[in-house]
C-alpha positions as CSV (number, residue, x, y, z in Angstrom):
1,Q,23.2,2.7,6.0
2,A,23.6,1.4,2.4
3,A,19.3,1.4,2.3
4,T,19.6,5.0,3.2
5,A,22.1,5.6,0.8
6,D,20.4,3.5,-2.0
7,I,16.9,5.5,-1.2
8,L,19.1,9.0,-1.5
9,R,20.2,7.3,-4.9
10,V,16.8,6.9,-6.7
11,M,15.7,10.5,-5.2
12,A,18.0,12.3,-7.2
13,A,17.9,10.1,-9.9
14,S,13.9,10.5,-10.0
15,P,13.5,14.3,-9.3
16,T,10.2,14.7,-10.7
17,D,8.4,10.5,-9.9
18,V,8.2,9.3,-6.7
19,T,7.2,6.4,-8.0
20,P,10.7,4.6,-8.0
21,V,11.2,6.2,-4.7
22,L,8.6,4.7,-2.9
23,Q,8.8,1.3,-4.3
24,A,12.4,1.2,-3.3
25,V,11.0,2.6,0.3
26,A,8.8,-0.5,0.3
27,E,11.1,-3.7,-1.2
28,L,14.1,-2.2,1.4
29,A,11.5,-1.9,4.4
30,A,9.8,-5.4,3.9
31,R,13.8,-6.8,2.8
32,L,15.3,-5.6,6.5
33,C,12.9,-5.8,8.2
34,R,11.6,-9.6,7.1
35,T,8.4,-9.0,6.3
36,D,5.7,-11.1,4.7
37,S,4.9,-7.4,3.1
38,A,5.4,-3.8,3.0
39,R,3.3,-1.0,1.3
40,V,3.3,2.7,1.0
41,L,-0.1,5.1,0.4
42,I,-0.7,8.4,0.0
43,A,-3.4,10.4,1.1
44,D,-5.9,11.9,-1.0
45,G,-9.1,13.4,0.2
46,A,-10.7,11.1,2.5
47,V,-9.1,8.3,0.7
48,L,-5.5,6.5,1.3
49,H,-4.1,5.1,-2.5
50,P,-1.4,2.3,-2.5
51,V,1.2,3.5,-4.6
52,A,4.5,1.2,-4.0
53,Q,4.4,-3.4,-2.4
54,Y,6.8,-5.1,-1.8
55,A,5.7,-8.8,-0.9
56,A,8.1,-11.6,0.1
57,D,6.2,-14.6,-1.8
58,G,6.0,-12.1,-5.3
59,D,2.6,-12.0,-4.4
60,Q,1.6,-9.0,-7.0
61,R,-2.0,-8.7,-6.2
62,P,-2.8,-5.2,-6.1
63,A,-3.8,-3.6,-2.8
64,T,-6.7,-2.0,-2.8
65,A,-7.7,2.4,-1.0
66,V,-8.6,2.7,2.5
67,P,-10.0,5.1,4.1
68,L,-8.1,7.8,6.2
69,S,-9.7,7.3,9.4
70,R,-8.4,5.9,12.8
71,S,-10.5,2.8,12.0
72,S,-8.2,1.7,10.1
73,L,-4.5,1.0,10.4
74,T,-2.3,3.5,8.3
75,G,-5.0,6.2,8.5
76,R,-4.9,6.1,12.3
77,A,-0.8,6.5,12.8
78,I,-1.6,9.1,9.6
79,L,-4.2,10.8,11.4
80,D,-2.5,10.6,14.3
81,R,0.9,10.6,13.0
82,K,2.4,8.4,15.5
83,T,3.7,5.1,15.0
84,V,2.0,2.4,14.6
85,H,2.7,-0.7,16.4
86,L,0.9,-4.6,17.6
87,A,2.6,-7.2,18.1
88,D,-0.9,-9.4,17.0
89,V,-3.6,-7.1,15.4
90,L,-6.4,-9.9,16.3
91,P,-7.4,-8.4,19.8
92,T,-8.1,-4.9,18.3
93,L,-10.0,-5.5,15.0
94,D,-13.3,-5.2,16.3
95,T,-12.1,-2.5,19.1
96,E,-9.7,-0.5,17.1
97,F,-9.8,-0.6,13.7
98,P,-12.5,-2.2,11.7
99,D,-12.3,-0.9,8.7
100,A,-9.0,-3.2,9.0
101,S,-11.3,-6.4,9.4
102,A,-11.8,-7.6,5.9
103,N,-8.0,-6.9,4.8
104,Q,-6.8,-9.2,7.3
105,R,-8.8,-11.7,6.7
106,S,-7.8,-11.9,3.4
107,V,-4.9,-11.5,3.6
108,G,-3.8,-12.9,8.0
109,F,-2.0,-10.5,9.1
110,R,-1.2,-10.4,12.7
111,A,1.9,-8.4,13.6
112,V,1.5,-5.0,12.1
113,L,3.8,-1.8,12.2
114,V,2.7,1.1,10.1
115,V,5.1,4.7,10.4
116,P,2.6,8.1,8.9
117,L,4.9,10.3,6.4
118,V,4.7,13.7,8.4
119,R,5.7,17.0,6.4
120,E,5.6,20.3,8.0
121,G,3.1,18.9,10.7
122,A,1.0,17.4,8.7
123,G,-0.1,14.1,7.9
124,I,0.7,12.6,3.8
125,G,1.1,9.0,3.7
126,G,2.3,5.6,5.3
127,I,4.2,3.0,5.2
128,F,2.6,-0.5,6.6
129,L,4.3,-3.3,7.1
130,W,3.1,-6.7,8.1
131,R,3.5,-10.4,9.5
132,R,1.1,-12.9,9.4
133,S,3.2,-14.4,12.9
134,P,2.4,-12.5,15.6
135,G,5.6,-10.5,17.5
136,L,6.7,-6.7,17.9
137,F,9.5,-5.9,15.2
138,A,12.6,-5.0,16.7
139,P,13.2,-1.3,18.2
140,D,16.0,-1.1,15.6
141,Q,13.4,-1.8,12.5
142,V,11.2,0.6,13.6
143,A,14.0,3.1,13.6
144,L,14.6,2.2,10.2
145,V,11.2,2.5,9.0
146,E,11.0,5.8,10.1
147,T,13.6,7.0,9.4
148,F,12.8,5.9,4.9
149,A,9.2,7.4,6.2
150,Q,10.9,10.6,6.5
151,Q,13.1,10.1,3.1
152,A,9.9,9.2,1.3
153,A,8.1,12.2,3.1
154,I,10.7,14.6,1.3
155,A,11.2,13.0,-2.0
156,I,6.9,13.5,-1.9
157,A,7.4,17.5,-1.4
158,N,10.1,17.7,-3.5
159,V,8.2,16.3,-6.9
160,R,5.4,17.9,-5.7
161,Q,7.2,20.9,-5.7
162,A,8.5,20.5,-9.2
163,Q,5.6,19.8,-10.3
164,A,4.1,23.0,-8.8
165,T,6.8,25.0,-10.2
166,Q,6.5,23.1,-13.6
167,E,2.9,23.8,-13.7
168,A,3.6,27.5,-13.1
169,L,5.4,28.2,-15.7
170,E,3.4,26.3,-18.3
171,Q,0.4,28.7,-17.1
172,Q,2.6,31.7,-17.5
173,R,3.7,30.5,-20.8
174,A,0.0,29.8,-22.4
175,T,0.1,33.7,-21.2
176,A,2.4,34.9,-23.0
177,E,0.3,32.8,-26.1
178,I,-2.8,34.2,-26.0
179,L,-1.0,38.0,-25.1
180,R,0.6,37.2,-28.7
181,V,-2.3,36.3,-30.6
182,I,-3.5,39.3,-28.9
183,S,-1.5,41.9,-30.2
184,R,-1.5,39.9,-33.8
185,S,-4.2,40.1,-34.3
186,P,-6.4,43.3,-33.2
187,T,-9.2,43.4,-35.9
188,D,-10.3,39.8,-35.6
189,V,-11.0,38.0,-31.9
190,Q,-11.3,34.6,-33.5
191,P,-7.5,33.9,-33.2
192,V,-7.7,34.7,-29.5
193,F,-10.4,32.6,-28.7
194,D,-9.3,29.8,-30.1
195,A,-5.7,30.3,-28.5
196,I,-8.1,30.4,-25.3
197,A,-9.5,27.5,-25.7
198,E,-6.7,25.6,-27.2
199,N,-4.7,26.3,-23.4
200,A,-7.3,26.0,-21.3
201,H,-7.9,22.6,-23.1
202,R,-4.0,21.7,-22.2
203,L,-3.5,22.6,-18.8
204,C,-7.1,21.6,-17.2
205,D,-6.4,18.5,-19.0
């Protein structure tokens, strides 16, 4: 309950930035589930990008992107919108999860728990936890991470909505500015072109 409250507090304090929320999710999930590592990945097209991670041993090596496919652990959870929970991943690498083989050899994980982030029926990311020793996670630990996943999905949706609203307002302001330039320059089109170029450059990054 305290961990859930902590995440809600971070959400309230970061309405336009989801990174602190996802970092809190990764750290609290790792600590409460006593895992070697936890990370949160977000889907972007056909790729899953790690956006937050926590390692019990303090390892700060950046995680690499993984394909959004059913042959990766997190990809399977997201595409099926179901938790992937394995006591030992080794027997499944060749047949079920070949995309996880290189990562497994690199860090040596055995027990894995992957919970999808689902919003409005679509998988948008996942929470990936692992241990170097085989063995299932406790049922209450699985339930806890699934609760964290719900909160993370809400936080991502809220931030995206806020960003979309901000972008719409900026577009409206840019249109109004160009209209003002048009009204002030009825006989000279150059200021209008300059305003269009400047606003297009800024809004389209």
